[in-house]
C-alpha positions as CSV (number, residue, x, y, z in Angstrom):
1,M,44.6,-34.1,-20.8
2,Q,41.4,-35.2,-22.5
3,Q,40.2,-36.8,-19.3
4,A,40.6,-33.6,-17.4
5,K,38.6,-31.7,-20.2
6,A,35.9,-34.4,-20.1
7,L,35.6,-34.1,-16.3
8,K,35.6,-30.3,-16.5
9,D,32.8,-30.5,-19.1
10,K,30.8,-32.8,-16.9
11,V,31.1,-30.3,-14.0
12,D,30.6,-27.2,-16.1
13,T,27.4,-28.3,-17.9
14,P,25.3,-28.7,-14.7
15,R,26.8,-25.5,-13.3
16,H,26.0,-23.6,-16.5
17,K,22.4,-24.9,-16.4
18,E,22.1,-23.8,-12.8
19,V,23.3,-20.3,-13.6
20,V,21.0,-20.0,-16.6
21,L,18.0,-21.2,-14.6
22,K,18.8,-18.9,-11.8
23,E,19.0,-15.9,-14.2
24,H,15.6,-16.8,-15.6
25,V,13.9,-17.6,-12.2
26,Q,15.4,-14.8,-10.1
27,P,13.1,-12.0,-11.5
28,W,10.1,-14.1,-10.7
29,I,11.4,-14.7,-7.2
30,D,12.0,-11.0,-6.7
31,T,8.5,-10.1,-8.0
32,T,6.9,-12.7,-5.8
33,F,8.8,-11.3,-2.8
34,T,7.6,-7.8,-3.6
35,I,4.0,-8.9,-4.0
36,T,4.1,-10.9,-0.7
37,V,5.5,-7.9,1.2
38,N,2.8,-5.7,-0.2
39,I,0.1,-8.2,0.7
40,E,1.5,-8.5,4.3
41,G,1.5,-4.7,4.6
42,N,-2.1,-4.5,3.4
43,L,-3.1,-7.2,5.9
44,I,-1.5,-5.3,8.7
45,H,-3.3,-2.2,7.7
46,I,-6.7,-4.0,7.4
47,Q,-6.2,-5.6,10.8
48,G,-5.5,-2.2,12.3
49,M,-8.7,-0.8,10.7
50,H,-10.6,-3.8,11.9
51,A,-9.4,-3.3,15.5
52,Q,-10.4,0.4,15.3
53,I,-13.8,-0.5,14.0
54,Q,-14.3,-3.1,16.6
55,G,-13.3,-0.6,19.3
56,S,-15.7,1.9,17.8
57,T,-18.5,-0.7,17.8
58,L,-17.8,-1.6,21.4
59,D,-18.0,2.1,22.3
60,I,-21.3,2.5,20.5
61,E,-22.8,-0.7,22.2
62,V,-21.7,0.5,25.6
63,T,-23.2,3.9,25.2
64,E,-26.5,2.5,23.9
65,E,-27.1,0.5,27.0
């Protein structure tokens, strides 16, 4: 019976550490994901604006000739 308890303790200790670590790290992972999504959205917006500006610049250059 003590062998089973010792084995269970050996298995439970790493599992407990994993659960505690995950609980502490998960909010950071969620925040990082949110920030990354926002940055990607901003980059897409900036790329669209850049394309519009480039298109406007090309129009201006063509009409100036």
